[in-house]
FINULO-26339 format. One record per residue (C-alpha): x, y, z. Coordinates in steps of 0.2 Angstrom, whole numbers. Layout:
BEGIN
+-------+-------+-------+
!     u !     v !     w !
+-------+-------+-------+
!     X !     Y !     Z !
...
+-------+-------+-------+
***
This chain:
BEGIN
+-------+-------+-------+
!     u !     v !     w !
+-------+-------+-------+
!   390 !    43 !   -36 !
!   381 !    44 !   -50 !
!   395 !    56 !   -65 !
!   382 !    55 !   -81 !
!   384 !    75 !   -85 !
!   364 !    75 !   -86 !
!   359 !    67 !   -70 !
!   346 !    81 !   -63 !
!   350 !    71 !   -45 !
!   364 !    64 !   -35 !
!   363 !    55 !   -22 !
!   378 !    48 !    -9 !
!   385 !    42 !     9 !
!   393 !    50 !    18 !
!   402 !    53 !    37 !
!   398 !    71 !    44 !
!   413 !    77 !    56 !
!   411 !    86 !    71 !
!   397 !    96 !    72 !
!   388 !    89 !    61 !
!   376 !    94 !    46 !
!   364 !   106 !    52 !
!   345 !   104 !    45 !
!   329 !   116 !    45 !
!   319 !   100 !    51 !
!   327 !    96 !    66 !
!   346 !   106 !    70 !
!   361 !    98 !    71 !
!   363 !    77 !    62 !
!   378 !    68 !    65 !
!   385 !    49 !    61 !
!   382 !    43 !    47 !
!   371 !    54 !    32 !
!   364 !    49 !    14 !
!   363 !    66 !     6 !
!   351 !    70 !   -10 !
!   353 !    83 !   -21 !
!   344 !    88 !   -32 !
!   340 !    98 !   -50 !
!   328 !   113 !   -47 !
!   315 !   117 !   -58 !
!   320 !   132 !   -61 !
!   339 !   123 !   -66 !
!   351 !   137 !   -58 !
!   348 !   130 !   -41 !
!   347 !   111 !   -29 !
!   337 !   103 !   -15 !
!   347 !    95 !    -4 !
!   338 !    82 !     8 !
!   349 !    70 !    20 !
!   343 !    57 !    32 !
!   352 !    47 !    43 !
!   358 !    30 !    32 !
!   344 !    18 !    34 !
!   331 !    27 !    41 !
!   317 !    33 !    32 !
!   314 !    52 !    38 !
!   323 !    66 !    27 !
!   327 !    81 !    33 !
!   331 !    97 !    23 !
!   345 !   103 !    26 !
!   348 !   120 !    30 !
!   351 !   132 !    15 !
!   343 !   122 !     4 !
!   337 !   126 !    -9 !
!   353 !   134 !   -15 !
!   360 !   142 !   -30 !
!   370 !   130 !   -43 !
!   387 !   135 !   -46 !
!   397 !   138 !   -63 !
!   404 !   119 !   -64 !
!   385 !   111 !   -61 !
!   376 !   100 !   -52 !
!   391 !    84 !   -49 !
!   402 !    98 !   -44 !
!   392 !   106 !   -31 !
!   385 !    89 !   -22 !
!   406 !    84 !   -24 !
!   409 !    99 !   -15 !
!   393 !    96 !    -5 !
!   400 !    80 !     2 !
!   416 !    86 !     9 !
!   409 !   101 !    19 !
!   397 !    89 !    26 !
!   415 !    79 !    31 !
!   421 !    95 !    39 !
!   407 !    95 !    48 !
!   404 !   111 !    59 !
!   388 !   112 !    57 !
!   388 !   111 !    35 !
!   374 !   120 !    29 !
!   369 !   119 !     8 !
!   378 !   138 !     5 !
+-------+-------+-------+
***
């Protein structure tokens, strides 16, 4: 993960746990995913997109844009990766 404190976007690979991640576009996706978390223009929320690793299509993670917690965008992205690893239809909120 890019850990620069002034980064406005993070992209990482993760394997979704049982029940995968819920998207607005195609419902639940599972397996090896790439997750992109981008700071929104308001500076207080994040847009989250996921794709099957290696695919071209990106899907909006349900609940995106989501408010960024006090810990900042990097902390939110790390937490989000953990939730997707656990699966259960993980969402952005």
